Structure formats: C-alpha cells, structure tokens
N, C-alpha and C positions, 0 to 999 in steps of 0.2 A: 542760756548761753545769748548771747546778742545776735539780733537778727540782722544778716547781711543780704540787703535787697530782697525781704523776704523767705531767705532760708537760713539755718545755722550754717557753722561750718561742719558742725557733724553730720546735718543732712547731706553735705556734698560728699563725705566720707562715709559710708551708711556704717563702715563695721568700727567707728569711734563709738566711745558709750559715755551716758551721761545720764543723770539723775533727771527726775522731775521739778526738784528743786531749784529756783534761778539762783540762788545763792550756794549753790554747792552743795556741798554736804555739811548736814547741821544735826542739830541734837534731836532731832523728828526723824523718823523712818523716812526715806523717799524711795520710790520704787527706778530701777536702774532701768533705761531706756539705750536704744540703737539710736542711729542719727536720723531715721527716720522717725523718730520719736513715739515706736513700738515697745510698750511694757514687757519685761522681762518679769521672770518669775522670783529674782534676788531683790530685797528691799534693803538698804542701809542708812546708816545714821553715824554720827559721831560717836555713838557707843553702841552700837549694836548693829548685828544682821541677823536677816530673817528673807528666809523662803516660803513663797507661795505655793512652789507649786513641788518635783518630786526631786530629791537629792540625789545625785548619783556619784558613784566614783569606780575607776577600774580597779582601785590597788584593792589593798583590807579594808577592814574596818573592825580593830579590835577594842572590844567596852569590857571590862570587869562583869563578870553576871551578879556580884551584887550592887552595881550602880547601876544597873538598868532598869527602867521605869516602864513598861507600857500601860496608857490609860485605854482600856480595853472601849469604854464610852465615846471618848471623843475623836479617839484613833491616834491620840499625842503619843511620842515616845521623851519619856523624859529621865533626865539622868540624875541619879541622886548625889551622885560622887563627880570625881575628877573623868572627863571623856580623853582618852589617851588616844590618840592617832598616831598608830606606829606605822601605816602604811599608808594606802590610798582607801578612802571611804566608798565599798559598794553599795548599790541598792540606793532606797530612797530614805531621805530623812522629812519626815514630815511636821507640822508644829513649831514652839516654840524651844529655843535651847535656852536652860536655863543654867545651866553648868557655866566653867570656862572651856575654852578652846586652847590646850597649849603645843606648841611647836616639839619637833622630836626631841631638840637638846634641852625642853625643861622649860624654857622661856614660855611666858604669857602670848597669847595671840590675842585670845576676845573673850576682854574680863564681862563678864555677864553684869546687866544692871540688877535694879530692883523687881522688875515686871518681867525680867527674861525678855526684853525688846530693845533695850539701849546699849551698848557696848564701848568698849575702847578698842581700839588696835595697835598696836605696836609693830616693829618692823618696816621693813620697807614695801609700801601700798604700789599698785599698779597705777592708780590715780590719784590725785590730789586738787585741791582748792587753787595754789597757787605754784607757778613754775618758779625754780630760783632764780632764775634768769629770763627776764623779760626778751621775747623775740618779732622781732618784724617778719610778719607773715607777708612776704609776695606771691602772688598768683599770676601765673605768665602759662602762655600756650592758650590749651581750650579754656582755660578761666583765668583771667586777669584780675589783677587788684593787689591793695598793699595794706598792711594796719602793724601797728606797736601792740602785743598781746601777751602779758604776763598771767592771765587765767585769771585773776581776780573778780572782773568782771566781763558781760558780753562786748563783742566792738562788731562793729557793722564796715564791712566792704564793700565796696561797689564791683560785683563782678558781673562778666558775661561768660556764661557758662553754653556750650554747643551740643544740640541736642546728638543723642546717641540713637540707637534701633529700640533700646527698651520702650515699653509701651506706658506713661505716665499712670500711674495709680499708685494703691496702698497695699503692701505687702506683709505679713507676718502678723502673727494676734496671737493670742496665749496660748495656743496650742499648736500655732504652727511657727516654724522659724526661716525666716527668706534667706534664700540660697543664691548667689550674683555669679555673672560671668563677666569679668573686667578686660579690656584692650590694655594694650601694652602701656598707654599710657593712664590706664587706673580708671578709667571710665566705665560705667555700669552699661553695659553690651543686652544684655538677656538677664531676668530673673524669675525663682520660681519659688514653691515654697515646701519646706518638710518638715514634715509633723514631730513636735517635740517629744521627745522620747524619756528624756531627763533633764534636771535643772544644770547650769554651770561648776562648777568648780568652789564651792566653799567662798572665796571672792574676799577677802579681809586678811588684815594680820600679817601671819607670816604665811600662811598657809601657800601649796604651790598649784595653784589652777594649772590644768594641762588642757581644758577644753571649754569653750564659752557656748551655752546651749545645745552641746552633744555634740560642737564642731572642735576639732582638735588645732593645739596652737603650738607653733612649732616650738621646738628645743632649743633654735640657734638665740643666739643673746643678741640686743639690738647694741649696735657699734657706732650710731652716730646720733649724736641729738636732736630731739623733735622727731625721729620717726616713729610712725603710726602702725598699729595692729591693722594690717588689709589680708581679707580672704584671697585666697591665691589660685579654686577651684578644688581644694585638698584637705587645705587647712589656712587658719591663720598665721601673717609672718609679719615681721617686725620692718617696716619699705619706709625709707626716707621720702618726706614729704619734699616736693620741689619748692624753693623760695624761689625769690625774685635775684637773691643774690646769686644763685645758682644759674641762671637764665641770660643769656647775652643775645645778641644782635647777631651775632657773626657763626662761621661755623668754625666750633673751638672745642677739643679734645674735653670730655668729661664734663662738656654742658650740656646743657637745654637751651634749643632756637625758639627767642620769644618770637609772640606776632604781633604783629601792628596793629595797628587803629581797625585797618581793613578786615582785620582777622586772617591775612597772608604771616608767611613767615617773613620775620626781618632780614633775615641772611638772603633771600631770594631765590637760592639755589641748597638743597639738601645734598649733601657729597656724602652719600652709604650706599649701600647695596641691600638695595630696599627688596622684600617679598611681597606676594599676593596680588591681587589682579586691581591693574589702573582702572578708571571708567571710560578714559578712552588712551591714543596713543597714535603718532604720527607715523610710528613704523615697526616694525618687531624688532627686536634686539639679534635673533640670529634670522636671515634669510633662511627660506625655506624651499625645497623642488615639486612642483605641481605635476603629477604626471597621469594620462590619460591612460586605460588599459581597457581590452577585450575586444569590442569591436568598432573601436576607433582609438589610435596611440595620438601620442604628445609630450610634450616636456615643456615647463617652461622654469628656469633652474633660476635662483638668486629671489626668492618672492618674498619681498621683507613688508609687503602692505605699503609705502611711501607710495605707489603709483599704480595705475589700472595695468592689466597682463593680459598679453594678445598671447593665445599658443594657437601654433602651426598645427591642425590636426590632418590624421592621415585615416581613412575608412580601411577598417582588413577585407582582403579579397573572401569573396562569397565562394570560390570555386569552379566560376564559370567560366569560361574560355573567352576573354573579350576580342570579339569578332561581329562582321554584321550578318544579321540573319533573317530569311526571309527574302523572298522575290517573285518575278510570276508565276512560276511554277511548283514554290515553296512556300508554306507557314510554318513560321519561326514558334515550336514549341517549347514552354519555358516552366520550370520548376522555382516557386518562390515560399521561402521560408517566412516563418510567424514574423520576422522584423520586415517583412517586405522586399529582401532580397533575392533577386536572381540568381540559384545557386549553380541551375544548370539550363541550358539551350541548346537545343537541336534542329534541323529542316527536315520536315515531312512534307511528303511529294502531295502534293492536292488532289483528290480522288473524287470523282464527282457520279456516281451513276446515274441511269435513267429516271430511278423512283424519286431520286432529290431534288428533280427541276421540276419544280410548282410553278416558274413563270417561264414557260417557254418562248414566248414570243419575244421577251427582252434579249435574248440571249441568242438560243439554238432550240430546234423543236429534233425530236426522235420519231424515225418513221417505222413503225414496230414491227411494219411488216417485213422490210429487209432490215433491221434493226440501225439503220445509218443517220448518224447525225445531219440535222441541215440546220448549218450554220447561217446565221443574217449578219455576224458579226466576225471580226478577226483581228485579235487585240484591240480589241473595243472598237474596232473602226469598222461603221455599217459595210452591209454587201447589198448591192443593188438587188431585186427582186425579181428581176425578167432573166428568162431561161436563156444560156446560152447556146451559139451554135456550133457546129462543130468545127474545131481548131481556135475557137477562142480560148482568151486567159485573161485571166483577172487583171487590170489595169487599175490603177490610182487615178480617180477623175479629183483631182483638188478642189476645182469651183465647187463642184455637187459633194466634197467630201467624203465621198465614198468608192468602193470597190463595185469596176462594173466589168462585163464582158465585153471583151475588145478583139478584132478581127485585127492579125497583123503580127509582124515578126515578133518573137518570144524569146526570152533566154530561157534554155530547158533548167529549173531548179534540181540539183541533184541532194539536196539537206534541208530537212524542218527542223527549225528552234536546233541547228548545229549538228542533226542527225540526220547519217545517210539514208538515201533512197535508192534502193534497186533500181538499178540500169535496166528494165524488161519494160515491154510493151504490157498494160493492163488489159482483160479481157473484160466486153460490156460488163457492167452492173457490180465487178469487183471494186472492192475496196482497199484503202494502202491499213495495213496490220503491221502491228511491231513484232519482228521476229527475233526474239530476245537470242536464241544462237546465235544468229550471225550481227547483234547489233544493230539493224537497220531494217525501214519499211520496207514491206514487199508488198506489191499488188494479191490481192486473192479475194475470192468469192465469201462473203459471209450469209450471203441470202443462198439455202436448198434448193429454195423453189427455181432459182434460175442459173444458179451451179449443175450443169449436168455430171458429172463429176466429184459428188462431195467425198471427203475422205472423212474419218475419223481422227483425230489427234490426240486421240484417249479414250478410256473406257465409257459407254454410255451410261448414263446413270439415268433413268425413267422416272426417278425421285417420284415413287407413288401414283404413276399415271400410265394408263394405257397405250399401246401401239395399236391403230383403229384404222378401217377404211372407212370410205362412204361407197353408198349406192352401191351395195352387196359386192362389192371389187372384194380379190383375195388380196392376203398378204404372204408373199411371195419371199422366199428366202430361198437365194440360188448359190450355192458354194461354185467355185471355178475346176473345171477338171475333175479330178478325182476327191476333191475336196469332200469333207462331210459337215453337216451342221451338228455342232458337238453342244451338249448338256451338260454342262461341266459340274461336278458333286461340290460342296463345300462341307458343313456342317451333316447332309447324308449324301448319299448316293445321287448321282445325276437322276432326274425324273420329270417327265412330262405329265402336267394334269388336263386331263380331258371332264370339261363341265359339261353340265346337263342345258339344254335351253336355257331354262331361269336358271342357272348359274347356283344352283341351289344344292346340288349334287356336282361328285366328280368320282370320277377315275385315274386314277395314276400308274404308269407304267414307269419302273422306276429298276434302276441297275443293281447286282447283285453286289453285296458291300465289300469294301478293301478287302477283309479279312476272307473274302472267299478265292482271291485272285484269279478272277475269271474275266478273260479276253476272248471273245465269240462273237459269233458272227448269228442272228436270229433272223431268218427269212419269211414271211407272212405266206398262207396257200395262196395256189392259185385257185380259180373257179371262182361261180357266183360269189353274191352276198352270204356270208356265213360270221359264225363265232369260234373263237379260239377255244379251245377244251382247256377245263380248267381243274384244277386239285381236288376243289370241295363243291364248285357248282353241280346242279344235277341237269346232267346232258345225256341228248340220245343221239351214238355216234353210229353215222353209216356211210358203208361206200370206204372203210378201212380195211386195210391189208397191212397184217402184221407178217413181217418174211424174218427167215432165220431163225425162230422158235421151233423145237419140236416139243410136242406134247407128250407128255410122260418123264423127258429127259430137261427140255429148257422150261418146260412149264407144266405141271400134275395136272395130270386127267382130271377130268370132273369126278367127283365123288370116292376118288383112290386116296387111300390112307388114313381116311375119317375114321374117327368114332361116331355111332350114334346111338342115342339115348333109349330108342324103341327096339332095338336088336342087339344080338349078341355079337359082342367086338373079342378078339383076339389077339392077343398082343404080341408082340416080335422082339420086344424091346422091353426093358426094365424100365416101370414109371415110378419117377418122384414126387411125392406130394412137397408142397414150397413148406419151407422149415423155418423160423426164426430162432438165431442163436445170439443170447443175450444177459447182461446181468440184470438180476432183478431189477435193480436201483435205474436199470435205463426204461422198462415199464413206466407206460403213463398211469401212475396212481394204481398200479399192477392191475391194471387190465388187461387181458391176451384179445389178441386182433383175428377172430375166428375168420373175417373177409377176408383177410390177406392171407392167413397162414393155416396151414393144418396141422404141420408139428410143430413144438416149442423147446428147444434147448435153454433151460433157465439156470443160471448159477445164483443160487442164492445168497443173501447177504447175513451179517452175525445177527442172530435172534432172532425174533420172530418175521415171517415175510406175510401180508395180507394179499390173499390176491382176489378181488372185488369184483362185483356184477359185470361184464362186458354186455357192448350194445349190437356187437358185432357176429351175434348168434341167429339173431332174428333172418328167417329166412333159410338157413341150411341145416333143417331138420335132415338126420344121417348122414351126417358129416361124423367121420371117423378119425382118431390119429392115438398120438401117444404126445403125454408131458413129463419130458426128462428133466429130473431133478439133482442137480449136484451141490454139496454141502460145501460149505465156507470152511474156513482154517479153522473156523470157531463153529460150537454146536448151534446149528440153525434149524429154526423150526417154520412150518408151513399151515396159514388158516385160509378157510374157503368162505364165502359168503353164501347167502341162499340162492343164488343160482345153480350150485354145484352140488348134487347131490350124493353124500357116500355110502359104500355097502355099510348096511347095517346101521346107519343113520351117523354114524362115528366118522369124525376125519381121521384119515390113515396117518399112522406111526410114521415116521423117516426113519433110516438109518443115520447114525451118530457118527462122527469120526471125520476129519480131512479130507474133502475129495469123495467121499462117497457118493455114488451115483444111485438113482432110485427112479423107477419108470410107471408111469402111471397111465392106465389108455382110458380114452374118454370116447362116448358117442353123446350126439346133439339129439335128445329125446323130440321136444318141441322147443320152439322161443321158450328163452328164461330158464330151458332146463337142460343141465350137464349133467349126464351120468361117469361119475368117475367109479373106476375098474379097481380091482385090491391092486394093490401096486407090488412089483417086481422090486425088493430091496439089494441095497448093498451090491453094485454091480462094480467091482474096486480093482 
C-alpha cells in the first residue's frame, strides 16, 4: 500500500487487513497483516491459502474416514480425497492442504495446486486487488486530506492526526493479538494484547468466516459502499468510513462537521446534547444550593459557578445562658466543650480562708489571737496605718489617695455592700458577724478571751485535741441549779475513764446497758479515804453492818445442812445424780462424759453403736452409776473399747426388739478402767 506521510491507510484503521506484497495478491504466498503490519498465521496467494498456526472452527468438522491421513512424523493432516465441510471446522488444522475445499452446494472454493501451496479462489472474496469503482477518499475531522483511490496502487494522503490517550508502540505478535478501545470518532484510545488461541476462519473462496484471529465478526451485512470492518469492543462490525463528501462546514443533519486549518470545528458551534466531562466550563448547567449544617448553619441558593458566593453563617447555641458573669464578689465558673465553646456558666462566691493568704501585707493581715482581719485596703484603696481615736470615722483623703481616721460628724452606715447592719451598739472587742437567720450583719464577740459570756452555737468538736489547763489549775464543769453533768452513751453506755498518772492504765466507770432498763442513783460512801467494794476484788471488809437478815432464815447458819466427806451424813431428802439423756448420734465419737454426768440414758441407733475410751474417768475413782440402753426400731448392738471391762471378758448381749430397755451398772475402778456389771435385760 502507498504511504501517507509515513503511515498507510491501513495503519490508521488497524482492523483493516492487507498482504505483505506491495502488488496485492500474487501467485506467491504472502502473509496477511493488520494495519500495524502485524503478521497473522494466514498466508494467501492467487492460487492457495496456507495457515502457519492453528486452524479453529466453532462448527462441525466432517471428514470421511477413508479420506483423512495423518502424518505422525511431521504432524500434518493429509486428505487423500475431497474434504467436505458440512458445518464449521472445530479444532486445529496444521500443515498443507493438498485437496480441494468445496462449499456446501458442491461448488469449488479452493482448487489446490500441484504443491499444495497455490490455489485458485472462486466466489465472493472479502478482499480484492481492485475496487470496481474508484473512490475519492477524503479525511476530515481529526484526520484531514483526500485522494482518488481504486486499490491498484498505493496512494499518499497528506494527513494530520491528533494524538489520543494510547501509548505509542508496537502491539501484537505471532502469539498475541492486539485488542483496541476506540472512542466515538473511531480513534484508538486504549490497546492491550490477547493471547492467540486459534487461527481465523479459513479466509478464502466461498468460506463463511465468523471470526478473525479469534475475534467474532458481526453477522450484520454491510449496507454502504466503502464500509470497513472495525472492532467495537466485542466483535468486528461493518462501519462506514467518513468521506470528505460527507463532511461539511455547517451544522447539518446526518453530516460530520469538518475542522478548519487551525484544528477547530468549522461550524464554530456544535448543536448537540453532549455527554462526558469538559476540561473547563464557565458555569454549571443547573444551579445548586450549598448548605452549612451542624455547629454552623447557612445556605446559598442557585450556585452555578459563574461567580464567587458568600454564605451568611450562624453559629449554633451551645446551651449557655447569654449574660454577664463575674463581679467583685463572685467568680465566673464556665464549662468548655472540646470545640472551645462555653456550654455552662455560673457565678461562684469568692471564698478565701486565712490559710490561703500568703502575702498579707498587700491586702490584709489576720490576727490569729482574736481571729480578726486587719485590712489595709478597702475596695483596693489604701487605709492609713495610723490608729483611730475614739469616735473617729474613716474618711477619704483625695490628695493622699487613702482612707484616714477623721474626727467630725459622720453619717451612720446601716449597710455593707447592700446588706443590712443591726442597729445595736457593739461591745469592746466585738466584730461584725453575718447573721444568716436574720440576713444582716450583727456585732458579736469572736474572741473567747475577751468574751465574758461566750456561748456555743452548736456542738463543740475537740477534733482530736484535749481540753487542758495550765499552772495546775482545775477544769471545772458547773451545771446550773439542779442540772447534772451528763455523759451520754452512743455505741456503748455512758462511761468515764480515769487514767493513771502515766496515762498507760485506766479504770472506766460505765452505766448499765440500755437492755437493763435501769434508772437509779448511786451515792458514794461517807468517811475517810477508802475503796469501793467489788464483786471480784479481794478485799477486807470492816465496820460493816448487815441489817434485816436472820441467820437460819434469811441467811443459812454456818455449817448447817452441809455434807462433809470426813463424817457420816444423814440425808433427809432424795438425792439425784446428774443424768444425760441423749441419742447415741449426739455423743462425740461415742464418748461418755463422766465428769459431767453420773447416769446415762442412751437411745441406740440402727446397727452397731461403738462406745469409745473416755478421758473424763480420770480422777473419778469410785464413781458408780447406770447406763440405760434403749433399742432402736431395728436390731441394734453395742461395742465397748479397752477402757470398759466386761463380766467374764465378753461384751454383754443386749435384748432385741423395738424400744427394748437394758440397764448396765458401772463403777470406775481406776483411771482408764470402768467395770461394767451384768446387764438387766428387757425392761419393756
């Protein structure tokens, strides 16, 4: 093909096919190429078609079994007779075709030559050496130029082609087919390579190719002279090539608008509904509202980008009450959120304690002895340090810029900072104290040294300290009239603790508990120094008289009705030894307590009941008594350990039967030796 300014027509439309021969189809096999001069696996001549790759058909491939020969050495498939294709060829065809290829109606499509490489095509070919009618090719728009062309020789067209987004380079090879992306103007904007999996469709004569290099061809027939096959993203389709005759300089229906020599559209203005993004614009097609929300609100309406926009914004309320906070007597206390906004504000009274004053000389000093403040300023203005005389008042000396004691008439103040002052004369040493109950300032003594009649306004808390005196002076508590000094109880009953001189020991006088319900008066004894008689103390009583008691009546006479272990005693009443009555299960490990009990009445449990060695028999030699055993509702037995000695060395056999009663006498012979007598059985 002829070169057009360094490019061929086919190279401008990569999807067009050509041969490597500059003379078109000749008697020699030439490789079929695309517009970028990329070789395909198909070679053609005026007499033959040859595939150097794999031949693939998506239809049926029918061959009579006696007509197909495979050369195992070279890998070629030979057909001895006629190869009839009744459908589509599927699979690969490699090697040379040595027979004829016919269409389904029997007409010859490919007449093979003597060497299998040259062939003659009959029928309608998709490619030809010459167009039946010469055409004037005019390039307009992105590519401009024109030439009269009939296909017999190459022609040159001086053309100008604008660049697209595609990267310049070589695409496609013997193993990869290029795949392109084109824009609406048919220009290549993107390219990639697809691995070749099979050859095109046969290509010549009357064969019906449905794909090219593995890419499907549209089944829609071309309708306009000069249409070319163009890849549309999924298949090749017949598309009309824009001719100069179809390009105009005005906006005309069904026509393409030309570009002028500067590359601009000759029509000046394109009247169409365009889609896509413009690189720049003077305004938006539709104005939009721009709104501020959240902490700041505001709206601008109809914003179309044609000019700057100003939005009147409003900061949202934070929740704080709008007001002025803080004054000479209060501090403004504020709460700030994470965005720096004040959300709450309150006034807090200023409170300064004596311990917080570190530089007393600049404002005031505290006399710790009488708890009075000595102010050297009033509302930030100095007060003269000279002591006032009786009757003087503070007056402002403007020249000295200070308050000074002044003799003369003065106006009685009845308020301080807007708060009332009680209209009574103060006593010497008294200070103005705020009386919250009457909402006023009142004179009162706050120095208990100078106050001759101080009174507590509430409970006195010693706060872990002592009430002490000096110079061996007494501490006196003097109730008025018949009043008493009461030591109240709290968790415990009221108590007075009297310590020793070293305060390391103490004796407590304590009242009876509430549960005793006692209200009485204890009078201390008269006489010289003495001790109070105690219930547990060892003391000698002297000069004590017990009145109203009769010996032998109210008080038993000495040695009357008592027994002695060294003489004979006569009993005038029955005597009972201490007896334990219990179930065997209540005993601790089957042990009888001979220290506490003399007789035992034990109800046995079911089965064996084992009496084990006691320790309480020690020191009780000669003690006698009985052990009464009561049968359970079922058969019960008793066993005895080594401290118990049985008659004849054999444990007694008990009677059987529900609630049967047996009696065993015993005597403690010595420590660890308890003699059991013969049982008396079956008391029922």
